[in-house]
C-alpha positions in Angstrom: 0.0 0.0 0.0 1.2 3.5 -0.9 0.7 6.6 1.1 0.8 10.3 0.2 2.1 13.0 2.5 -0.1 16.1 2.7 0.3 19.3 4.8 -2.7 20.8 6.5 -3.4 24.4 5.4 -4.7 25.3 8.9 -2.0 24.0 11.3 0.8 23.2 8.8 1.3 19.7 10.2 2.1 17.0 7.7 0.6 13.5 7.8 0.0 10.5 5.5 -3.2 9.4 3.7 -3.8 6.2 1.8 -2.9 6.7 -1.9 -5.8 5.9 -4.2 -5.0 3.8 -7.2 -3.9 5.4 -10.5 -6.7 7.0 -12.4 -6.7 9.1 -15.6 -9.2 11.5 -14.0 -8.3 13.7 -11.1 -9.6 12.6 -7.7 -11.0 15.0 -5.3 -11.7 14.1 -1.6 -12.5 15.9 1.6 -10.6 14.7 4.7 -10.0 16.1 8.2 -6.6 16.9 9.5 -5.3 14.2 11.9 -3.9 16.9 14.1 -6.3 19.9 14.3 -9.4 18.1 12.8 -10.3 20.8 10.4 -11.6 19.8 6.9 -9.5 20.1 3.8 -10.0 19.3 0.1 -7.3 17.1 -1.5 -7.0 16.9 -5.3 -4.8 14.2 -6.7 -3.8 14.2 -10.4 -1.6 11.6 -12.2 0.4 12.3 -15.3 1.2 8.5 -15.7 1.2 5.4 -13.5 5.0 5.5 -13.2 5.1 9.0 -11.9 4.2 10.5 -8.5 0.9 12.3 -8.5 0.5 16.0 -8.1 -1.3 16.8 -4.8 -3.2 20.1 -4.1 -4.6 20.8 -0.6 -6.9 23.6 0.1 -8.9 24.6 3.2 -12.5 23.5 3.1 -14.9 26.3 4.0 
């Protein structure tokens, strides 16, 4: 199983989430920070299965 490291846009702490499988379409999910419990939107985009995905994290309002 692979993990992705993300950084909370509220408290700036980093933690790992389970990496979804490769998908040609971007994946968007909402998750809570493991440290401060505030919600954030995580967008994961792959260019190819062999490369690491691009990860964008934004505060959820």
